Each structure stands twice: as C-alpha cells, then as structure tokens.
C-alpha positions in Angstrom: 22.3 -111.0 10.6 19.5 -109.0 9.0 19.7 -105.7 7.4 17.4 -103.0 6.0 17.9 -101.9 2.4 15.8 -99.3 0.3 14.4 -99.8 -2.9 14.4 -96.3 -4.6 11.9 -97.2 -7.5 9.0 -98.5 -5.2 7.6 -97.3 -2.1 8.5 -100.5 -0.2 11.1 -101.6 2.1 12.6 -105.2 2.1 13.8 -107.2 4.9 16.8 -109.0 3.9 16.8 -112.5 5.6 19.8 -114.8 4.5 19.6 -115.0 0.6 16.0 -114.1 0.2 14.0 -110.8 0.4 10.8 -110.5 2.1 8.5 -107.5 1.1 7.1 -105.4 3.9 4.6 -102.7 2.9 4.8 -99.5 4.7 2.8 -96.3 4.7 4.0 -93.6 2.2 6.7 -91.2 3.7 7.4 -93.5 6.6 11.2 -93.6 7.2 12.8 -96.3 9.0 16.2 -96.3 10.4 18.9 -98.0 8.3 22.6 -98.7 9.0 25.2 -96.5 7.5 26.7 -97.9 4.3 24.0 -100.6 3.8 21.3 -98.3 2.8 21.0 -95.6 -0.1 19.4 -92.2 1.4 15.9 -91.5 0.4 15.1 -88.8 -2.1 11.8 -88.2 -0.5 11.0 -85.3 2.1 13.3 -84.5 5.0 12.3 -85.2 8.7 10.1 -82.6 10.1 12.7 -81.4 12.5 15.2 -80.8 9.7 12.7 -78.7 7.9 11.9 -76.3 10.7 15.2 -74.3 10.6 14.4 -72.1 7.5 11.2 -70.9 9.5 13.3 -70.0 12.5 15.5 -68.1 10.2 12.7 -66.0 8.6 11.2 -65.4 11.8 14.3 -63.8 13.2 14.9 -61.8 10.1 11.4 -60.4 10.3 11.6 -59.6 13.9 14.9 -57.6 13.1 13.3 -55.8 10.2 10.3 -54.9 12.5 12.6 -53.7 15.3 14.8 -51.5 12.7 11.7 -50.1 11.2 10.2 -49.1 14.5 13.5 -47.7 15.7 14.0 -45.6 12.5 10.3 -44.4 12.9 10.7 -43.5 16.5 13.8 -41.6 15.8 12.3 -39.7 13.0 9.3 -38.8 15.3 11.5 -37.6 18.3 14.5 -35.9 16.3 12.4 -34.6 13.4 12.1 -35.4 9.8 15.0 -33.3 8.5 18.4 -34.8 7.7 21.6 -32.8 7.5 23.1 -35.0 4.9 20.2 -35.8 2.5 17.3 -33.7 1.1 13.8 -34.5 2.4 10.6 -33.6 0.4 8.3 -31.1 1.8 5.1 -29.8 0.5 4.0 -26.2 0.2 0.6 -26.1 2.3 0.4 -22.4 2.2 1.7 -19.1 0.8 0.9 -15.7 2.4 1.9 -12.4 0.8 3.6 -10.1 3.3 4.4 -7.3 0.7 4.6 -7.2 -2.9 8.1 -8.6 -2.7 8.1 -10.9 0.5 6.0 -14.1 1.2 5.5 -16.5 4.0 5.9 -20.1 2.9 4.5 -22.9 5.2 5.9 -26.4 4.3 5.0 -29.9 5.9 6.6 -33.2 5.2 5.4 -34.9 2.2 5.7 -38.6 3.4 5.7 -38.1 7.2 3.4 -36.6 9.8 4.0 -33.1 11.2 5.1 -32.9 15.0 6.3 -29.4 16.2 7.8 -31.2 19.4 10.5 -32.8 17.4 12.0 -29.2 17.1 11.3 -27.7 20.5 14.9 -28.0 21.5 16.0 -26.1 18.5 13.7 -23.3 19.3 15.0 -22.9 22.7 18.7 -22.9 21.7 18.8 -19.9 19.6 19.3 -19.3 15.8 19.2 -22.2 13.2 18.6 -22.5 9.4 17.4 -24.9 6.8 18.8 -25.3 3.3 16.2 -25.4 0.4 17.2 -26.8 -2.8 17.0 -25.5 -6.4 16.7 -28.6 -8.5 17.3 -27.2 -11.7 20.7 -25.5 -10.7 21.5 -28.0 -8.1 22.3 -25.4 -5.5 20.8 -24.7 -2.1 20.3 -21.6 0.1 19.7 -21.4 3.8 16.7 -19.8 5.3 15.8 -18.9 8.9 12.4 -20.5 9.9 9.9 -18.4 11.8 9.1 -19.7 15.4 5.7 -21.2 16.3 3.2 -18.4 16.2 2.0 -17.3 19.7 -1.8 -17.3 19.8 -3.6 -14.0 19.7 -4.3 -14.1 23.5 -0.5 -14.9 24.2 -1.6 -18.1 26.1 -0.1 -20.8 23.8 1.7 -21.4 20.6 0.6 -23.0 17.3 2.4 -24.5 14.2 1.2 -26.1 10.9 4.7 -26.6 9.7 8.0 -24.9 8.9 7.5 -21.3 8.0 9.9 -19.1 6.1 9.9 -15.3 5.1 11.3 -15.1 1.8 11.9 -12.0 -0.2 12.0 -12.4 -3.9 15.3 -11.0 -5.0 16.1 -9.9 -8.5 19.2 -12.0 -9.0 18.1 -14.8 -6.5 18.1 -18.2 -8.1 16.5 -19.9 -5.2 14.0 -17.0 -4.0 12.9 -16.7 -7.6 12.3 -20.3 -8.0 10.4 -20.4 -4.8 8.2 -17.5 -5.7 7.2 -19.2 -8.9 6.0 -22.5 -7.2 2.2 -23.0 -6.9 0.4 -24.2 -3.8 0.9 -27.9 -3.3 4.2 -28.1 -4.8 7.0 -30.2 -3.5 10.6 -29.0 -2.5 13.5 -30.4 -0.8 15.0 -29.4 2.5 18.2 -30.3 4.4 19.2 -29.4 7.9 19.1 -28.0 10.6 22.2 -26.0 10.5 23.2 -24.3 13.9 24.2 -20.6 13.7 24.1 -19.4 17.2 23.2 -20.9 20.6 21.6 -18.2 23.0 23.8 -18.1 26.2 21.9 -19.0 29.5 21.2 -16.0 31.8 21.0 -13.2 29.0 19.3 -10.1 30.7 19.3 -7.7 28.0 19.3 -8.0 24.1 19.4 -5.4 21.4 18.6 -6.9 18.1 19.2 -5.0 14.7 17.3 -6.6 12.1 17.3 -5.6 8.1 14.6 -7.0 6.0 13.8 -10.7 6.3 16.6 -10.7 9.1 13.6 -10.2 11.4 13.1 -14.0 11.3 16.3 -14.5 13.2 15.2 -11.7 15.8 11.9 -13.7 16.3 14.0 -16.9 16.8 16.3 -15.1 19.4 13.3 -13.7 21.2 11.6 -17.0 21.4 14.9 -18.5 22.9 15.6 -15.8 25.3 11.9 -15.5 26.6 11.5 -19.2 26.8 14.4 -19.3 29.5 12.4 -17.2 31.9 13.6 -15.3 34.7 14.9 -18.4 36.7 17.9 -18.2 34.4 18.5 -14.4 35.1 18.5 -14.5 38.9 14.7 -13.5 39.0 15.2 -10.7 36.7 13.1 -10.8 33.6 15.2 -10.4 30.3 14.5 -7.3 28.1 14.4 -7.4 24.4 14.7 -4.3 22.1 14.2 -5.0 18.4 15.0 -2.5 15.5 13.6 -3.4 12.3 14.9 -1.6 9.2 12.9 -2.0 5.7 13.3 -0.1 2.4 9.6 0.6 2.2 6.8 0.9 4.6 5.0 -1.9 2.8 7.3 -4.2 4.2 6.4 -3.5 7.8 2.9 -2.1 7.3 1.0 -1.3 10.5 4.1 -1.4 12.7 4.1 1.4 15.2 7.2 2.2 17.6 7.1 1.2 21.2 5.9 4.3 23.6 5.0 7.6 22.5 8.5 9.0 23.6 10.1 6.7 21.0 8.2 7.9 18.0 10.9 10.0 16.4 13.8 7.7 17.1 15.8 7.4 13.9 14.3 10.5 12.2 16.9 12.6 10.3 17.0 16.3 11.1 15.2 17.3 8.1 12.2 14.8 8.8 12.3 15.9 12.5 11.8 19.6 11.7 8.9 18.8 9.7 7.0 17.4 12.9 6.6 21.0 13.8 4.3 21.7 10.9 2.4 18.5 11.2 2.4 15.0 12.4 5.7 13.2 11.3 5.8 10.7 8.6 5.7 7.8 10.9 2.9 9.0 12.9 0.7 9.5 9.9 1.5 6.0 8.4 1.0 4.6 11.9 -2.5 5.8 12.0 -3.4 5.0 8.4 -2.0 1.3 8.3 -2.7 0.3 11.9 -5.8 -1.6 10.7 -3.6 -3.3 7.8 -0.8 -4.9 9.9 0.9 -7.8 8.0 1.5 -10.9 9.4 5.1 -10.0 10.9 3.9 -7.1 12.4 1.0 -9.0 14.0 3.2 -11.5 15.5 5.4 -8.8 17.0 2.4 -7.2 18.4 1.3 -10.3 20.1 4.7 -10.7 21.7 4.5 -7.3 23.1 1.0 -8.2 24.4 2.4 -11.2 26.2 5.6 -9.5 27.5 4.5 -5.9 27.8 7.5 -4.9 30.3 10.1 -7.0 28.4 9.9 -6.3 24.5 10.1 -2.9 22.7 9.9 -2.3 18.9 11.2 0.3 16.8 10.6 0.4 13.0 12.7 2.3 10.5 11.9 2.9 6.8 14.3 4.3 4.1 11.8 5.8 2.2 10.5 7.7 5.1 14.0 9.1 6.1 14.2 7.0 9.1 17.5 4.9 9.9 19.2 3.1 12.7 21.7 5.6 14.0 24.1 5.6 17.0 21.7 8.0 18.8 18.9 5.5 18.4 20.9 2.5 19.7 22.2 4.6 22.6 18.8 5.0 24.0 18.5 1.2 24.4 22.1 0.9 25.9 22.4 1.1 29.6 26.3 1.0 29.9 28.0 4.6 30.3 31.5 3.3 30.2 33.3 3.7 26.9 35.8 1.1 26.2 36.2 -0.4 22.7 35.8 -4.1 22.3 36.4 -6.2 19.3 34.9 -9.5 18.2 37.1 -12.5 18.8 36.5 -14.7 15.6 36.9 -17.9 17.9 34.5 -16.7 20.7 32.3 -19.4 22.2 28.8 -18.6 23.1 29.4 -20.0 26.7 31.8 -17.0 27.2 29.4 -14.2 25.8 28.4 -11.5 28.4 24.7 -11.4 29.6 24.2 -8.3 27.4 24.1 -8.9 23.6 24.0 -6.6 20.5 22.8 -9.0 17.5 22.6 -8.2 13.9 21.0 -10.1 10.8 20.2 -8.9 7.4 21.8 -8.1 4.0 25.6 -7.7 4.0 25.6 -4.0 3.5 23.2 -3.7 6.4 25.6 -5.4 8.8 28.7 -3.9 7.4 27.4 -0.4 8.0 26.5 -1.2 11.7 29.2 -3.4 12.8 31.7 -3.9 10.1 31.8 -6.8 7.5 32.3 -10.5 8.5 35.7 -12.2 7.4 36.6 -15.3 5.9 38.8 -18.1 7.4 39.2 -21.5 6.9 36.6 -21.5 4.1 33.7 -20.3 6.2 32.6 -17.0 7.5 33.6 -15.8 10.8 32.7 -12.6 12.9 35.6 -10.4 12.0 36.5 -7.2 13.8 34.0 -4.7 15.1 33.3 -1.8 13.0 30.7 0.6 11.6 28.4 2.5 13.9 28.8 0.3 16.7 32.5 0.7 16.9 32.2 4.3 17.6 29.7 3.7 20.6 32.5 1.7 22.2 30.3 -0.6 24.1 31.6 -2.0 27.3 30.1 -4.9 28.8 28.2 -5.9 25.6 29.0 -8.5 23.1 28.2 -8.1 19.4 27.4 -11.1 17.3 26.9 -10.8 13.5 24.5 -13.7 11.9 
C-alpha cells in the first residue's frame, strides 16, 4: 500500500513504494492530499478558500461602520446639531449692538452645516432655550434664541444661525464673558430645553415682556401665528405685546400701535404734561423713528405681516411709563371678575384659549404676577399675585416664564 509523505526541508514530495522512495518534483505551493497521521502539515500558505474569511469580516465591519456613520449624520441633520447631555462647539459669525448694553449674537455650528429646518418643530411649539457654557468657571446659563427673521416684505423667513439677545449684566459671569469674545470665537452650547408649549387653538394672547424677555415674546408670537386660523375655528389669533425697558435706547424707534394707545402707561404727571406739548413718548417716537434697532424692526415687520393681529406698546422707566393694571385692562375683553390662582402642576393642554404670559427679570415678574416658587429642586409657577391678582382675570390663564 502506498502513501504520500511530506519532506519539509525541500519543495518535493516523495512516493513511498515498498521500502524505497521515488522523487516526484511538483510545482511550488502545490498541495497534494495526504492521509491523516502519515503526513506532516505543511508550513506554507493556506488554501485560498481558508484565507478568504478575514476579508469577509473586514467587509462586514466596514459596511456596519458606514451605516452607523450615515445614520448618525442623518439624525444630526434631521434632529439638529444640539445635544441635551453634551456641549457642542459653535462659532460667533456676527455681533450686532442693539443698545450700549445689549447685543445680538449669531452662532453657527463649528463642525457641521447649519440647517434651520432641523429646528422648525421647536419654533412651532412655543418657548425653549439653549445653555451657553462659561469654560473658566464651568457654569452655564440658559438663553432664549430669537425666532427666524421675517423678511422685510413679510413673505418669508431667513436664518443664518442661532440668534441670542444678551444684555451685559454687571455681575453676570456668562453675559460678561460673551460680550468680551471677538468675532470668530468658539463657544459651547447644550440643549434644547423646553419651557412652555403653546396650546393649540389660542385665540388671544397678552405678553408682558421686560428687557431681553422680548425674545420669549417673539418665540410665542411665532408659534401662535404659525398655527393659523384653522386652529381657532377660523378666527385669527390676536397678540398684544407690552415691552418694558429701563431706557429708550433699548427700544429706540418703537412706536405704540394706534394713535389711541399713545398714552398707555403714562403716569398722571406725564399725562398732564401732554397739555403743554407732545408727550415724551410722542417726541421720542418722531425723533427716533428713523433709528429703529433690530428688535424694533422685527416687531414692525410682524405688524406689517399681521396688521389685524398684533399690537405693540412700549414702556420706558426713564420716561415715566410703566405697565399698569389700567394698561392691561385695555387689552383684556373679559368683564367678569373672579380670582384665579396658578396651579403649579398645570399642563399646557389644560390651558384656556386666552393667555397672559410674562418674561423678564425676577423683580419684573414678581411685581406683575407674584414670584415663582421652588418645589422639588426646580422653579414652579407659584400663586398669582402682584398687579394681575387685582384684575381678577376670569377665563384667562397666567403663565410665568
């Protein structure tokens, strides 16, 4: 019986016949079958069919990697670049001074394309904010982004990135840090943080804004007006915005809606002076009409686009004009007077179709509607107080931002 045997030192195979060996030269790398136990495995290259499996594994892993990368990119495109748990770098592409103390910052993602469509659902929901990081102190503060700008003709919207109206506060660690940054600097953002969802079908809204709280008013106006009249039974929603500032330079060029509303909020002393000359508001309105700042211009464009739905009233501390109970009453149609407290656990789906909303410094909100409370480590609405409590609003829901 004959058997194959392998000679590992030379590239030859031998045929064992009886007691002798017959040399049979074969081509290099040729592998002949051998019987188990009678031959020694070759130390040369493995058969081709055994060498293919690593390529299969690499191909599969590469395909999985491409799929995961595409999925991540697609999600970042459709859901936005922001992350709620981690900070994302953004670059300052524009800084526009609104007043000596306030600036509009425009930010775009540093390492990804900008897409306003990624955030359309947020603009339609209501009020939301984004946290801005101060790296030296490792703290963050939430700021409310301005909605996309309506074009001057009112026919469309434009957006080059996130825009924030930020006032430089004397003791504000984050605001001071931001105002010192030059154009092109990188800052880190995290969010979005949902603060209030505008209920469907709102037919009347009174918004009391103090200072940079006007950003939240613009967000709410954008959300309510985007619903359209189909959500209110064919009735176009009406929005009344009261904007209070310490100085005229913060709302330069702002003019009250309608001649009959010129003196809204004037103190008795200021009102008596109108008999001798134009009221301070009237004079300021004429002299600053050609110098409207960006926020005032955006409010004017909204009034141009929705002339029958939006009214604006400006209040300036240094001019003696303040938001009073009488000025609010002029925008409240309810004549019934029944007190209504704010329920801390109220859900937006249970809110009425008439809203009074407030946004601004704590003192501003407290004087008008009472302070917010703390419960479970977070701020809640608290009970209604201040000027609004004296109005005894029936059928209206008050919400403090």
